[in-house]
N, C-alpha and C positions, 0 to 999 in steps of 0.2 A: 324445415330448418328451425332450430331453437334460437332463443334470444341471444344466448352466448355466442353461437356461430355467426349470427347477424352482426353482433358487435365486433367480433374478430374481423369479419370481412369489411366492415365499415372502416376500421382502423387501417387495414391494408390499403383499401381504395383511397382513403384520404392522404395516407403517407406516400403512396406510390409516386405522385407527381413531385413531391418534395425530394425524395431520393433521386429521382431521374433528373431533376433540375440542379440540385445542390450537391448531389453525391452522398455517399455514406458518411464521410468525414464532416461534411458541411451541414448535415441534418441533425438537429438536436431533438432530444426527447420532448423538451418543452414546446418545440414547434409542432411536433406530431400531436401532442396533447391539445394545443390550441386549434389546430386545423381539424382534428377529429372531434373537438369539443368534448373531451373526456379527461378525467383526472388520472394522475399517475397510477393510483391503485387500480383503476379500471383497465389501464394498459397491462399492468403486471398480473391481472387476473387471467389474461388471455395469452400473454407472451412472456417468455423467460428473459428476453433481452432485446436490445435494439437490433442485434444481428438477425434474430428470428423475424422481426418485422421487415427488415431490409430484404431478406430472402423471399418472403411472401410478396413484398412490393414488386420485386423484379419479376417474379412469376406472373403477377397481375398485369404489369406493363407489357411483358412479352406476349401474353395471351391476347391482349388488346391489339398489338401489332400483327400477330398471326391472323386474327379474325379479319382485319382490314385487308391484309395481303390475300387471304383466301377468297374473300368477297370480290376483290378487284380482278383476280385471275379467273374466277368462275365465269366471268362475262366473255371469255375468249377461249377458243379451242386450239388455235395455232400457237406453237411454241414461241415464235418471235413475238407475237402479241402478248403472250403471258409475261415474257421478260420485260417488255416495254411497260406493261401494267405495273410490274414491281417498281420500275423507275418512277412511274407516276405516283405511286403510294409514297415514295420517299420525297418526291417534290412536295406533295401535300403535307408530309410530316413537317417540313420546314415552313411552307407558306400558310398552312391552315392549322398548324400545331395540333394535329390529330392525336398525338401522344404528348402530353405535357412534358416539355423538356427535350423532346427529340427522340432519337433512336435509343432505346434502353440497352441494346447490346453494345453499341458504340460507347455510350456514356459509362457503362459499367466496366467495359474492357479497358478504357483509357484510365479510369480512376484506379482500377484494381489489378493492373498488370503485374505490379510488384507489391500490392497491398493485401486486401482481404481475400484469402485463398478460396473461401466458399463462394463469394460473389464472382471471382474470376472463373471458377468452375461452372457456375450458372451461365456466365456469358459465353464460355467455350461451348457448352452444351447447346445453347440457343443458336450460336453461330453454326455449329455442326448441323443442326436441324435445317437452318436456312440454306446452307451449302448443299446438303443432301437433296432438298426439295428442288433447288435450282438445277442440280445435276440431273435429276429425273426429267426436268423439262428439256434440258439439252439432249439427253439420250433419246427422248421422244422425237426431237427435231432431227436427230441422226437417223432414227428408224423411218421417219417420213421422207428422208432424203432431202431435207431442207438445210441441214448442216453437214459439213464434211465428215466423212466416216472416220478420219484419222485424228479427230479432235481429242485432245487430252481433256476429258470432262472436268476433272478436278482443277486443272490449270485454268480452264475457261471460266468455271464457277468463281474461282478466287479473283480473277481479273475483273469480272462483272461486279462482284461484291465490293472489291477494293475501290473501284470507280465510284460506285453509289455511296458507300460509307465515307469515302474521302470527300465527296461532294457535300455530304451532310456536315462533316466536320468543318470544312472551309466556310460553308454558309453560316454555321453557328458562330464560328470564330470571328468572321467579319460582318455578321448581321447583314448578309447580302445573299439573296436567293439565286443570284446568277451562277454561283459555283455549282450548286446541285443541278442546275439546268445544263451547264457546260458538260458536266460529267455524265448526265443522262444522255446527252447527245453523243458523247463518245461511246457509250454502251451501244447505241444504235449503229454507229460507224463500225464498231467491232463486230457486231452481229452480222451486218450486211457485207462486211469486208472479210475479215479473218475467218469467220465461222461459216459463211455461206458456201454452198456447193458451187 
């Protein structure tokens, strides 16, 4: 990797937490420059615009989240345990700040639902990936006869994601971890109740 690519990645890494915490509109170029310890010209040597940095920063944060999710799920073979491992990751997202600013999908979706179309597209794509992955876990649970065969996989995935992301949003809003814990418990109730054979 060349020096230019190193610098580009350094700018993305340093700005990712800013964008995920303050949003696209709340993050200024001067803050990026200060955090990355680089001059304006140095930034424009590598990026055409703040948009380009923001898109790279989202990709970086989402990759970080995916790595943590993959690692957490790799410890389990049972579908139920994998889903509960996802819940634990989101609890840690709040309690241990494993991704600075919280869930990048939630933050980007909320800020850009009517705003920045490219960031909205990134958030949709990331959420699709998350929902598809969760859907595969649910299908595996159906195949193993742990979940009901008549489950609407897309509906079940969206309920689980909505509970988890809703818990993250409430915990961030009220600065209180109890909400993500309440919602994670409801995921458990949903799995053992509505989804179970």
